[in-house]
N, CA, C and O atoms as CSV, one atom per row, in Angstrom:
chain,resi,resn,atom,element,x,y,z
A,1,MET,N,N,-91.975,-37.699,100.118
A,1,MET,CA,C,-92.805,-36.598,99.760
A,1,MET,C,C,-92.227,-35.293,100.177
A,1,MET,O,O,-91.801,-35.038,101.303
A,2,LYS,N,N,-92.260,-34.392,99.025
A,2,LYS,CA,C,-91.562,-33.068,99.429
A,2,LYS,C,C,-92.677,-31.990,99.969
A,2,LYS,O,O,-93.814,-31.942,99.501
A,3,GLY,N,N,-92.325,-31.354,100.746
A,3,GLY,CA,C,-93.502,-30.145,101.127
A,3,GLY,C,C,-92.764,-29.181,102.024
A,3,GLY,O,O,-91.542,-29.248,102.162
A,4,ILE,N,N,-93.574,-28.215,102.681
A,4,ILE,CA,C,-92.809,-27.157,103.358
A,4,ILE,C,C,-92.624,-27.923,104.785
A,4,ILE,O,O,-93.426,-28.671,105.344
A,5,LEU,N,N,-91.315,-27.508,105.212
A,5,LEU,CA,C,-90.741,-28.059,106.495
A,5,LEU,C,C,-91.318,-27.085,107.644
A,5,LEU,O,O,-91.541,-25.883,107.498
A,6,LEU,N,N,-91.521,-27.877,108.866
A,6,LEU,CA,C,-91.700,-27.111,110.236
A,6,LEU,C,C,-90.597,-27.279,111.038
A,6,LEU,O,O,-89.924,-28.277,110.778
A,7,ASN,N,N,-90.242,-26.612,111.901
A,7,ASN,CA,C,-89.387,-26.654,113.080
A,7,ASN,C,C,-89.816,-27.434,114.074
A,7,ASN,O,O,-90.943,-27.925,114.001
A,8,GLU,N,N,-88.961,-27.683,115.202
A,8,GLU,CA,C,-89.407,-28.621,116.315
A,8,GLU,C,C,-90.546,-27.996,117.053
A,8,GLU,O,O,-91.242,-28.690,117.793
A,9,ASP,N,N,-90.783,-26.653,116.882
A,9,ASP,CA,C,-91.757,-25.982,117.519
A,9,ASP,C,C,-93.155,-25.833,116.727
A,9,ASP,O,O,-94.112,-25.259,117.248
A,10,GLY,N,N,-93.206,-26.356,115.511
A,10,GLY,CA,C,-94.336,-26.291,114.666
A,10,GLY,C,C,-94.351,-25.054,113.910
A,10,GLY,O,O,-95.361,-24.836,113.241
A,11,TYR,N,N,-93.356,-24.159,113.896
A,11,TYR,CA,C,-93.366,-23.030,113.015
A,11,TYR,C,C,-92.763,-23.279,111.542
A,11,TYR,O,O,-91.958,-24.179,111.305
A,12,LEU,N,N,-93.186,-22.494,110.712
A,12,LEU,CA,C,-92.556,-22.724,109.350
A,12,LEU,C,C,-91.191,-22.311,109.429
A,12,LEU,O,O,-90.840,-21.342,110.102
A,13,MET,N,N,-90.239,-23.175,108.612
A,13,MET,CA,C,-88.868,-22.856,108.457
A,13,MET,C,C,-88.653,-21.958,107.250
A,13,MET,O,O,-89.335,-22.114,106.237
A,14,ILE,N,N,-87.823,-21.128,107.331
A,14,ILE,CA,C,-87.505,-20.108,106.404
A,14,ILE,C,C,-86.053,-20.421,106.193
A,14,ILE,O,O,-85.348,-20.802,107.128
A,15,THR,N,N,-85.586,-20.258,104.933
A,15,THR,CA,C,-84.177,-20.362,104.435
A,15,THR,C,C,-83.712,-18.914,103.912
A,15,THR,O,O,-84.392,-18.198,103.178
A,16,VAL,N,N,-82.673,-18.663,104.322
A,16,VAL,CA,C,-82.079,-17.309,103.745
A,16,VAL,C,C,-80.751,-17.600,103.026
A,16,VAL,O,O,-79.848,-18.259,103.541
A,17,LYS,N,N,-80.701,-17.066,101.815
A,17,LYS,CA,C,-79.444,-17.336,100.970
A,17,LYS,C,C,-78.993,-15.856,100.286
A,17,LYS,O,O,-79.788,-14.915,100.299
A,18,CYS,N,N,-77.922,-15.759,99.810
A,18,CYS,CA,C,-77.448,-14.700,99.119
A,18,CYS,C,C,-77.173,-15.045,97.740
A,18,CYS,O,O,-76.378,-15.959,97.522
A,19,ASP,N,N,-77.742,-14.415,96.757
A,19,ASP,CA,C,-77.308,-14.766,95.321
A,19,ASP,C,C,-75.973,-14.136,95.001
A,19,ASP,O,O,-75.298,-13.485,95.798
A,20,SER,N,N,-75.650,-14.417,93.677
A,20,SER,CA,C,-74.106,-14.079,93.192
A,20,SER,C,C,-73.874,-12.412,93.222
A,20,SER,O,O,-72.767,-11.875,93.180
A,21,GLU,N,N,-74.917,-11.849,93.289
A,21,GLU,CA,C,-74.859,-10.228,93.408
A,21,GLU,C,C,-74.822,-9.818,94.930
A,21,GLU,O,O,-74.700,-8.640,95.268
A,22,GLY,N,N,-74.934,-10.849,95.820
A,22,GLY,CA,C,-75.008,-10.335,97.185
A,22,GLY,C,C,-76.431,-9.864,97.767
A,22,GLY,O,O,-76.600,-9.361,98.878
A,23,LYS,N,N,-77.406,-10.120,96.821
A,23,LYS,CA,C,-78.817,-9.743,97.266
A,23,LYS,C,C,-79.156,-10.981,98.238
A,23,LYS,O,O,-78.845,-12.160,98.067
A,24,ILE,N,N,-79.828,-10.441,99.233
A,24,ILE,CA,C,-80.458,-11.678,100.231
A,24,ILE,C,C,-81.666,-12.068,99.693
A,24,ILE,O,O,-82.466,-11.223,99.292
A,25,LEU,N,N,-81.912,-13.363,99.632
A,25,LEU,CA,C,-83.063,-14.101,99.209
A,25,LEU,C,C,-83.438,-14.945,100.264
A,25,LEU,O,O,-82.623,-15.600,100.913
A,26,SER,N,N,-84.941,-14.946,100.497
A,26,SER,CA,C,-85.441,-15.768,101.633
A,26,SER,C,C,-86.807,-16.538,101.031
A,26,SER,O,O,-87.476,-16.092,100.099
A,27,GLY,N,N,-87.036,-17.569,101.628
A,27,GLY,CA,C,-88.214,-18.277,101.394
A,27,GLY,C,C,-88.522,-19.477,102.240
A,27,GLY,O,O,-87.710,-19.792,103.110
A,28,LEU,N,N,-89.567,-20.144,102.076
A,28,LEU,CA,C,-90.025,-21.171,102.806
A,28,LEU,C,C,-88.955,-22.496,102.610
A,28,LEU,O,O,-88.519,-22.703,101.478
A,29,ALA,N,N,-88.616,-23.230,103.540
A,29,ALA,CA,C,-87.837,-24.389,103.422
A,29,ALA,C,C,-88.503,-25.722,102.854
A,29,ALA,O,O,-89.385,-26.202,103.565
A,30,ILE,N,N,-88.251,-26.263,101.878
A,30,ILE,CA,C,-88.756,-27.303,101.275
A,30,ILE,C,C,-87.967,-28.516,101.520
A,30,ILE,O,O,-86.749,-28.338,101.491
A,31,GLY,N,N,-88.378,-29.707,101.755
A,31,GLY,CA,C,-87.702,-31.055,102.052
A,31,GLY,C,C,-88.637,-32.065,102.032
A,31,GLY,O,O,-89.752,-31.935,101.527
A,32,ASP,N,N,-88.236,-33.049,102.552
A,32,ASP,CA,C,-88.987,-34.516,102.798
A,32,ASP,C,C,-89.970,-34.353,104.083
A,32,ASP,O,O,-89.498,-34.222,105.213
A,33,VAL,N,N,-91.239,-34.370,103.857
A,33,VAL,CA,C,-92.069,-34.251,105.021
A,33,VAL,C,C,-92.604,-35.501,105.719
A,33,VAL,O,O,-93.302,-35.413,106.730
A,34,ASP,N,N,-92.299,-36.551,105.219
A,34,ASP,CA,C,-92.841,-37.822,105.604
A,34,ASP,C,C,-92.836,-38.109,106.992
A,34,ASP,O,O,-93.826,-38.602,107.533
A,35,GLY,N,N,-91.666,-37.803,107.686
A,35,GLY,CA,C,-91.500,-37.828,109.097
A,35,GLY,C,C,-92.500,-36.796,109.843
A,35,GLY,O,O,-93.096,-37.138,110.864
A,36,GLN,N,N,-92.627,-35.680,109.342
A,36,GLN,CA,C,-93.573,-34.564,109.868
A,36,GLN,C,C,-94.985,-35.060,109.871
A,36,GLN,O,O,-95.600,-34.867,110.920
A,37,ILE,N,N,-95.652,-35.696,108.842
A,37,ILE,CA,C,-96.876,-36.143,108.572
A,37,ILE,C,C,-97.081,-37.198,109.433
A,37,ILE,O,O,-98.142,-37.309,110.049
A,38,ALA,N,N,-96.050,-38.095,109.555
A,38,ALA,CA,C,-96.205,-39.342,110.582
A,38,ALA,C,C,-96.461,-38.781,111.978
A,38,ALA,O,O,-97.466,-39.185,112.564
A,39,GLU,N,N,-95.719,-37.954,112.536
A,39,GLU,CA,C,-95.604,-37.198,113.690
A,39,GLU,C,C,-97.078,-36.638,114.164
A,39,GLU,O,O,-97.681,-36.920,115.200
A,40,HIS,N,N,-97.492,-35.727,113.059
A,40,HIS,CA,C,-98.885,-35.046,113.119
A,40,HIS,C,C,-100.050,-36.160,113.021
A,40,HIS,O,O,-101.121,-35.886,113.563
A,41,VAL,N,N,-99.923,-37.259,112.437
A,41,VAL,CA,C,-100.937,-38.139,112.523
A,41,VAL,C,C,-101.142,-38.868,113.763
A,41,VAL,O,O,-102.216,-39.001,114.350
A,42,LEU,N,N,-99.822,-39.400,114.160
A,42,LEU,CA,C,-99.866,-40.329,115.452
A,42,LEU,C,C,-100.321,-39.358,116.422
A,42,LEU,O,O,-101.270,-39.772,117.088
A,43,ARG,N,N,-99.901,-38.115,116.718
A,43,ARG,CA,C,-100.196,-37.168,117.849
A,43,ARG,C,C,-101.686,-36.608,117.861
A,43,ARG,O,O,-102.232,-36.304,118.922
A,44,ALA,N,N,-102.298,-36.490,116.653
A,44,ALA,CA,C,-103.525,-35.923,116.458
A,44,ALA,C,C,-104.617,-37.003,116.951
A,44,ALA,O,O,-104.442,-38.215,116.832
A,45,TYR,N,N,-105.709,-36.443,117.494
A,45,TYR,CA,C,-107.018,-37.088,117.911
A,45,TYR,C,C,-108.014,-37.045,116.678
A,45,TYR,O,O,-108.089,-36.097,115.896
A,46,PRO,N,N,-108.750,-38.178,116.617
A,46,PRO,CA,C,-109.572,-38.147,115.566
A,46,PRO,C,C,-110.627,-37.008,115.451
A,46,PRO,O,O,-111.419,-36.785,116.367
A,47,GLY,N,N,-110.607,-36.283,114.273
A,47,GLY,CA,C,-111.578,-35.182,114.184
A,47,GLY,C,C,-110.917,-33.855,114.297
A,47,GLY,O,O,-111.503,-32.797,114.066
A,48,GLU,N,N,-109.402,-33.974,114.742
A,48,GLU,CA,C,-108.735,-32.807,114.781
A,48,GLU,C,C,-108.378,-32.203,113.421
A,48,GLU,O,O,-108.235,-30.986,113.309
A,49,PHE,N,N,-108.210,-33.155,112.242
A,49,PHE,CA,C,-108.109,-32.460,110.939
A,49,PHE,C,C,-109.330,-32.616,110.281
A,49,PHE,O,O,-109.652,-33.691,109.776
A,50,LYS,N,N,-110.222,-31.346,110.242
A,50,LYS,CA,C,-111.437,-31.291,109.670
A,50,LYS,C,C,-111.730,-31.873,108.403
A,50,LYS,O,O,-112.778,-32.495,108.228
A,51,GLU,N,N,-110.766,-31.696,107.387
A,51,GLU,CA,C,-110.823,-32.234,106.083
A,51,GLU,C,C,-110.761,-33.684,106.079
A,51,GLU,O,O,-111.223,-34.226,105.075
A,52,VAL,N,N,-110.252,-34.480,107.059
A,52,VAL,CA,C,-110.204,-35.702,106.985
A,52,VAL,C,C,-110.536,-36.239,108.519
A,52,VAL,O,O,-109.552,-36.597,109.167
A,53,PRO,N,N,-111.602,-36.311,109.041
A,53,PRO,CA,C,-112.018,-36.626,110.336
A,53,PRO,C,C,-111.648,-37.784,110.856
A,53,PRO,O,O,-111.570,-37.866,112.082
A,54,THR,N,N,-111.353,-38.875,110.059
A,54,THR,CA,C,-111.104,-40.147,110.670
A,54,THR,C,C,-109.564,-40.547,110.933
A,54,THR,O,O,-109.130,-41.609,111.379
A,55,ILE,N,N,-108.846,-39.365,110.519
A,55,ILE,CA,C,-107.239,-39.427,110.718
A,55,ILE,C,C,-106.828,-39.037,112.156
A,55,ILE,O,O,-107.213,-37.931,112.534
A,56,GLY,N,N,-106.195,-39.693,112.901
A,56,GLY,CA,C,-105.771,-39.146,114.170
A,56,GLY,C,C,-105.546,-40.664,114.973
A,56,GLY,O,O,-106.462,-41.461,115.180
A,57,ALA,N,N,-104.384,-40.826,115.295
A,57,ALA,CA,C,-104.097,-42.037,116.241
A,57,ALA,C,C,-103.954,-42.080,117.658
A,57,ALA,O,O,-103.679,-43.053,118.361
A,58,HIS,N,N,-104.228,-40.618,118.065
A,58,HIS,CA,C,-104.347,-40.180,119.559
A,58,HIS,C,C,-103.070,-40.941,120.292
A,58,HIS,O,O,-103.430,-41.567,121.289
A,59,VAL,N,N,-101.879,-41.004,120.050
A,59,VAL,CA,C,-100.954,-41.826,120.818
A,59,VAL,C,C,-100.687,-41.184,122.115
A,59,VAL,O,O,-100.113,-41.885,122.949
A,60,GLY,N,N,-101.001,-39.974,122.437
A,60,GLY,CA,C,-100.757,-39.379,123.770
A,60,GLY,C,C,-101.670,-40.120,124.861
A,60,GLY,O,O,-101.304,-40.202,126.033
A,61,SER,N,N,-102.962,-40.687,124.371
A,61,SER,CA,C,-103.807,-41.230,125.274
A,61,SER,C,C,-103.356,-42.583,125.761
A,61,SER,O,O,-103.841,-43.039,126.796
A,62,MET,N,N,-102.366,-43.314,125.001
A,62,MET,CA,C,-101.795,-44.558,125.538
A,62,MET,C,C,-100.701,-44.494,126.296
A,62,MET,O,O,-100.373,-45.542,126.854
A,63,LEU,N,N,-99.892,-43.313,126.506
A,63,LEU,CA,C,-98.964,-43.269,127.418
A,63,LEU,C,C,-99.288,-43.571,128.766
A,63,LEU,O,O,-100.215,-43.046,129.383
A,64,GLY,N,N,-98.382,-44.566,129.285
A,64,GLY,CA,C,-98.566,-44.822,130.700
A,64,GLY,C,C,-99.779,-46.000,130.799
A,64,GLY,O,O,-100.054,-46.510,131.885
A,65,GLY,N,N,-100.309,-46.287,129.849
A,65,GLY,CA,C,-101.338,-47.145,130.052
A,65,GLY,C,C,-101.105,-48.586,129.247
A,65,GLY,O,O,-99.968,-49.013,129.048
A,66,THR,N,N,-102.186,-49.221,128.847
A,66,THR,CA,C,-102.123,-50.261,127.990
A,66,THR,C,C,-102.486,-50.061,126.484
A,66,THR,O,O,-103.610,-49.640,126.208
A,67,ALA,N,N,-101.605,-50.338,125.518
A,67,ALA,CA,C,-101.745,-50.024,124.207
A,67,ALA,C,C,-102.683,-50.878,123.806
A,67,ALA,O,O,-102.664,-52.053,124.173
A,68,ASP,N,N,-103.730,-50.323,122.907
A,68,ASP,CA,C,-104.798,-51.064,122.123
A,68,ASP,C,C,-104.104,-52.169,121.132
A,68,ASP,O,O,-103.151,-51.822,120.434
A,69,PRO,N,N,-104.510,-53.248,121.098
A,69,PRO,CA,C,-103.797,-54.278,120.297
A,69,PRO,C,C,-103.752,-54.132,118.590
A,69,PRO,O,O,-102.957,-54.544,117.745
A,70,PHE,N,N,-104.981,-53.353,118.524
A,70,PHE,CA,C,-105.088,-53.054,117.103
A,70,PHE,C,C,-104.764,-51.675,116.546
A,70,PHE,O,O,-105.168,-51.311,115.441
A,71,TRP,N,N,-103.956,-50.856,117.422
A,71,TRP,CA,C,-103.605,-49.465,117.428
A,71,TRP,C,C,-102.553,-49.455,116.078
A,71,TRP,O,O,-102.664,-48.663,115.143
A,72,ARG,N,N,-101.600,-50.422,116.182
A,72,ARG,CA,C,-100.504,-50.352,115.122
A,72,ARG,C,C,-101.096,-50.480,113.700
A,72,ARG,O,O,-100.777,-49.679,112.821
A,73,GLY,N,N,-101.897,-51.417,113.498
A,73,GLY,CA,C,-102.651,-51.585,111.992
A,73,GLY,C,C,-103.319,-50.416,111.826
A,73,GLY,O,O,-103.185,-49.900,110.716
A,74,ARG,N,N,-104.113,-49.761,112.747
A,74,ARG,CA,C,-104.888,-48.697,112.276
A,74,ARG,C,C,-104.184,-47.439,112.000
A,74,ARG,O,O,-104.627,-46.624,111.190
A,75,ALA,N,N,-103.083,-47.262,112.666
A,75,ALA,CA,C,-102.034,-46.174,112.553
A,75,ALA,C,C,-101.480,-46.191,111.013
A,75,ALA,O,O,-101.537,-45.246,110.226
A,76,LYS,N,N,-100.955,-47.429,110.781
A,76,LYS,CA,C,-100.317,-47.631,109.651
A,76,LYS,C,C,-101.336,-47.326,108.381
A,76,LYS,O,O,-101.010,-46.746,107.345
A,77,GLU,N,N,-102.502,-47.794,108.667
A,77,GLU,CA,C,-103.366,-47.524,107.596
A,77,GLU,C,C,-103.515,-46.046,107.416
A,77,GLU,O,O,-103.424,-45.547,106.294
A,78,MET,N,N,-103.770,-45.235,108.632
A,78,MET,CA,C,-103.872,-43.856,108.592
A,78,MET,C,C,-102.871,-43.221,107.773
A,78,MET,O,O,-103.192,-42.498,106.830
A,79,LEU,N,N,-101.539,-43.480,108.121
A,79,LEU,CA,C,-100.444,-43.008,107.315
A,79,LEU,C,C,-100.429,-43.413,105.963
A,79,LEU,O,O,-99.956,-42.624,105.145
A,80,ARG,N,N,-100.901,-44.592,105.553
A,80,ARG,CA,C,-100.891,-44.910,104.079
A,80,ARG,C,C,-102.008,-44.084,103.291
A,80,ARG,O,O,-101.872,-43.862,102.088
A,81,THR,N,N,-102.908,-43.722,103.877
A,81,THR,CA,C,-103.924,-42.754,103.250
A,81,THR,C,C,-103.273,-41.446,103.099
A,81,THR,O,O,-103.692,-40.734,102.186
A,82,GLN,N,N,-102.316,-41.008,103.841
A,82,GLN,CA,C,-101.582,-39.844,103.722
A,82,GLN,C,C,-100.339,-39.941,102.789
A,82,GLN,O,O,-99.559,-38.997,102.658
A,83,ARG,N,N,-100.212,-41.007,102.215
A,83,ARG,CA,C,-99.126,-41.357,101.224
A,83,ARG,C,C,-97.737,-41.230,102.057
A,83,ARG,O,O,-96.774,-40.566,101.672
A,84,VAL,N,N,-97.793,-41.957,103.234
A,84,VAL,CA,C,-96.633,-42.257,103.953
A,84,VAL,C,C,-96.507,-43.705,104.270
A,84,VAL,O,O,-97.303,-44.299,104.998
A,85,ASN,N,N,-95.377,-44.305,103.637
A,85,ASN,CA,C,-95.136,-45.568,103.651
A,85,ASN,C,C,-94.283,-46.077,105.091
A,85,ASN,O,O,-93.115,-45.790,105.354
A,86,VAL,N,N,-94.973,-46.693,105.711
A,86,VAL,CA,C,-94.565,-47.073,107.163
A,86,VAL,C,C,-94.123,-48.548,107.120
A,86,VAL,O,O,-95.038,-49.343,106.905
A,87,LYS,N,N,-92.792,-49.100,107.298
A,87,LYS,CA,C,-92.439,-50.283,107.256
A,87,LYS,C,C,-92.716,-50.962,108.791
A,87,LYS,O,O,-93.055,-52.141,108.896
A,88,ARG,N,N,-92.551,-50.181,109.824
A,88,ARG,CA,C,-92.686,-50.791,111.219
A,88,ARG,C,C,-93.107,-49.810,112.191
A,88,ARG,O,O,-92.526,-48.726,112.144
A,89,ILE,N,N,-94.104,-49.997,113.160
A,89,ILE,CA,C,-94.298,-49.272,114.179
A,89,ILE,C,C,-94.171,-50.043,115.414
A,89,ILE,O,O,-94.745,-51.132,115.448
A,90,GLU,N,N,-93.430,-49.603,116.556
A,90,GLU,CA,C,-93.184,-50.332,117.577
A,90,GLU,C,C,-93.317,-49.396,118.774
A,90,GLU,O,O,-92.812,-48.273,118.754
A,91,ILE,N,N,-94.007,-49.872,119.827
A,91,ILE,CA,C,-94.193,-49.423,121.135
A,91,ILE,C,C,-93.156,-49.893,121.993
A,91,ILE,O,O,-92.996,-51.098,122.192
A,92,ASN,N,N,-92.409,-48.972,122.537
A,92,ASN,CA,C,-91.318,-49.585,123.580
A,92,ASN,C,C,-91.337,-48.765,124.868
A,92,ASN,O,O,-90.652,-47.745,124.942
A,93,GLY,N,N,-92.093,-49.174,125.879
A,93,GLY,CA,C,-92.384,-48.225,127.021
A,93,GLY,C,C,-93.152,-47.101,126.836
A,93,GLY,O,O,-94.368,-47.154,126.652
A,94,ASP,N,N,-92.301,-45.758,126.886
A,94,ASP,CA,C,-93.101,-44.443,126.618
A,94,ASP,C,C,-92.597,-44.190,125.321
A,94,ASP,O,O,-92.956,-43.100,124.878
A,95,ASN,N,N,-91.804,-44.929,124.502
A,95,ASN,CA,C,-91.355,-44.519,123.107
A,95,ASN,C,C,-92.053,-45.189,121.941
A,95,ASN,O,O,-92.305,-46.394,121.982
A,96,ILE,N,N,-92.374,-44.420,120.888
A,96,ILE,CA,C,-92.880,-45.097,119.652
A,96,ILE,C,C,-92.000,-45.064,118.617
A,96,ILE,O,O,-91.769,-43.951,118.144
A,97,ILE,N,N,-91.463,-45.991,118.155
A,97,ILE,CA,C,-90.505,-46.067,117.048
A,97,ILE,C,C,-91.221,-46.307,115.616
A,97,ILE,O,O,-91.926,-47.299,115.431
A,98,VAL,N,N,-91.020,-45.444,114.731
A,98,VAL,CA,C,-91.592,-45.473,113.596
A,98,VAL,C,C,-90.657,-45.660,112.444
A,98,VAL,O,O,-89.838,-44.770,112.214
A,99,GLU,N,N,-90.699,-46.719,111.708
A,99,GLU,CA,C,-89.515,-46.890,110.543
A,99,GLU,C,C,-90.204,-46.546,109.199
A,99,GLU,O,O,-91.112,-47.241,108.744
A,100,LEU,N,N,-89.762,-45.527,108.638
A,100,LEU,CA,C,-90.374,-45.069,107.356
A,100,LEU,C,C,-89.594,-45.925,106.236
A,100,LEU,O,O,-89.870,-45.779,105.045
């Protein structure tokens, strides 16, 4: 899915180009946002997105503890509702691997 890109700090990315006359053009960076959406959904707590309060997989609460056995399925379903197709979600120690 195409959308507005954010940098690693969560700020809007800006593109700056020059046209054929040397005039500077700038605007928001547009690109594939599936990875961005997946990251935001997995990090968010339920209720954090007011427009869709059931979205939020609260991955941070599982770090260093025992993962909920149904977490993967619920996280995949949350991502599907946001039009992000996930092939696989794997928890490996403190790392979470999402294959889009």
